N, C-alpha and C positions, 0 to 999 in steps of 0.2 A: 500710761504714757501713750501719747498720740503717735501714730505711725507717720513717717514722712511721706510715704507714697501709699495710696489706697490700692490694694490688690484684691482680686476676686479670690474666693477660697481655692479654686484650682491653681491659680497663679501662686498663692502662698504655699500650697502643697508642693508644687514643682520647685520653688525656691528652696524650701526646707529639705526636699529630697536631695537636690544636688549640693546643698551646703554640707550635708552629713556624709563625709567621706566613707566611713565603714559601710554605709548602706548603698551608695551609688557608685563607688569607685572600685578599682582593682578587679580581683577575680570574680566577684559577684556580677559585675557588668559583662564579663566574658562568658559566664557559665551558659547562658541561653544560646548565644550564637554557636558556641562550641558543641553543645548538646544537639542542636538542630542541624549541625553539619555532620557530626560523627555518626549519629544513630542512623540517618538515612543511608550513609555509606556502608554501615554494617548490614543494613537491610539488603542493599544491592549485593554485597558479598554473600549473604545467606541465600539470595536468589540463585546466584551462580553456583554456589556449593550444593544446595539442596534441590534446585530446579523447581521450587515452589513459587508460582507467580504471586501469591499473596504477599510475599515480602516486598515486591516492587510496589504494590498498592499501599502498604504500610509506610514505606519510605517516601512515596509521593505524597501521601496524606500529611505526613509530618512537615515536608517542605511547603505544601500548600497552606497548612496551618500557620507556619512561621511567616510566610509571605503575607497572609491575610492579617495576622496580628501586627506586623510591622506597618502595613498600610493603614490599618485602623488607628494605631497609635499616632502615626503621622497626621492623619486627618484630625484626630482629637486634640493633640497637644501643640501643633504648629501655630495656630492662632494665639494660644496662651503665651508661647515663647515670644512671638512677635510683640504682643501687648506688653510683656515684661520689659523688653528692650526699649520699646517706645517710651514707657513710663520712666525708666531710668534715664534715658537721654533727655527727656523733657525736664526732669528734676535737676540733672546736671546743668543744663542751660539756665535754668532758673537760679541755681546757686552761683553760677559763674556771673550772671548779670547782677546779682545782689553783691557779689564780691567786688565787681568793677565799680559799682556805685559807692561803695564804702571807701575805696582807695582814691 
């Protein structure tokens, strides 16, 4: 069956990812942000409790990693999301124009 809209492989992957609720929704989507918020706070608490400066560096490294990962994901996927929406809008306009000509 021919697809109505031609998407790149990355765009298809993003569409399928967000279409599948068990994979993209709910607790799984919150696990990363919660982990990278709670664990650095635990590291700070351990620093104050034990007085060991290494805990601050570990907590900071985790926050830095999360920030870099979020930035990289934004740079990588934002153009694909924009293209998906543009293609859907163009197809909707095409279908609306076809419907107006048949009426």
